[in-house]
C-alpha positions as MATLAB code, in Angstrom:
seq = 'MAIFLWIFQFISPIMVILGALYLIGDPSILSLVLGGVAAVFGLVVGIVGWADTVPPRWFWIKSRMDLAGSRVVTALGYAVQFFFIPPCIIGLIEYFG';
ca = [
       3.618   15.535  -11.296;
       3.178   11.509  -11.857;
       7.032   11.666  -12.518;
       7.605   13.077   -9.310;
       4.806   10.134   -7.754;
       7.119    7.379   -9.254;
       9.956    8.520   -7.525;
       8.344    9.048   -4.564;
       7.326    5.963   -3.833;
      10.637    4.462   -4.109;
      12.019    6.827   -2.002;
       9.492    7.231    0.794;
      10.236    3.836    2.421;
      13.584    4.840    3.541;
      13.046    8.305    4.370;
      10.312    7.185    7.119;
      12.584    4.773    8.337;
      15.422    7.089    8.705;
      13.490    9.482   10.129;
      11.286    7.833   12.396;
      14.711    6.374   13.624;
      15.716   10.181   14.532;
      12.793   10.719   16.094;
      13.257    8.009   18.229;
      16.516    9.165   19.134;
      16.373   12.446   19.886;
      13.236   14.709   18.364;
      14.162   18.755   18.354;
      11.235   20.800   18.362;
      12.437   22.327   14.783;
      12.038   18.601   13.569;
       8.759   18.379   14.428;
       8.006   21.721   13.217;
       9.348   21.606   10.136;
       7.594   17.734    9.710;
       4.007   19.363   10.688;
       4.784   22.163    8.331;
       5.345   19.369    5.717;
       3.132   17.097    6.519;
       0.257   20.106    5.403;
       2.181   19.883    1.682;
       2.043   16.722    1.636;
      -1.514   16.734    2.708;
      -2.063   18.715   -0.670;
      -0.089   16.489   -2.829;
      -1.817   13.699   -1.879;
      -5.645   15.512   -2.740;
      -3.946   17.213   -6.156;
      -1.963   13.444   -7.002;
      -4.661   11.162   -6.446;
      -6.004   11.162   -9.687;
      -2.310   10.444  -11.020;
      -1.819    7.459   -9.427;
      -5.072    5.491   -9.979;
      -4.825    3.236  -13.220;
      -7.535    3.698  -16.207;
     -10.225    2.239  -15.701;
      -9.769   -0.452  -18.747;
      -6.988   -1.779  -17.326;
      -9.563   -3.069  -14.198;
      -5.896   -2.895  -11.536;
      -6.585   -1.127   -8.096;
      -3.140    0.438   -7.251;
      -2.436    0.303   -3.848;
      -3.806    4.062   -2.952;
      -7.233    3.129   -4.780;
      -7.540   -0.025   -3.003;
      -7.873    2.396    0.121;
     -10.912    3.525   -1.536;
     -10.903    7.320   -1.096;
      -8.561   10.445   -1.665;
      -8.762   11.221    1.602;
      -6.895    8.144    2.777;
      -4.516    8.952   -0.106;
      -3.922   12.526    1.159;
      -3.290   10.971    4.722;
      -0.581    8.820    3.281;
       1.104   11.179    2.080;
       0.725   13.773    4.677;
       2.427   10.806    6.957;
       5.476   10.055    4.853;
       5.933   13.837    4.265;
       5.900   14.442    7.938;
       9.276   12.532    8.152;
      11.346   14.131    5.549;
      12.243   16.543    7.861;
      13.549   14.566   10.358;
      15.166   12.319    7.750;
      17.485   14.852    6.611;
      18.069   16.765    9.999;
      19.524   13.087   10.921;
      21.514   12.286    7.605;
      23.289   16.102    8.518;
      24.263   15.186   11.973;
      24.961   12.332   11.510;
      27.408   12.971    7.849;
      28.210   16.733    9.639;
];
């Protein structure tokens, strides 16, 4: 799970930007529904994966997610990021397809 979250930190900004551009241009009901389903999955990933993103206490360093202070804020952040994955994929398929 930690490896997935580490890789996702690099990929998610690109997917959020591309998904937002697709939703601004031509939002479809399918992309919004799939985005909602992915957001629920992202909420679960955020709650479960929160402990993997917080560094050990003896390092005295706070991660970006730990600065927000709670699992709820972290889980909501993942939910927003996961919401934009389906519109990004649908937009890439329409653009290149």
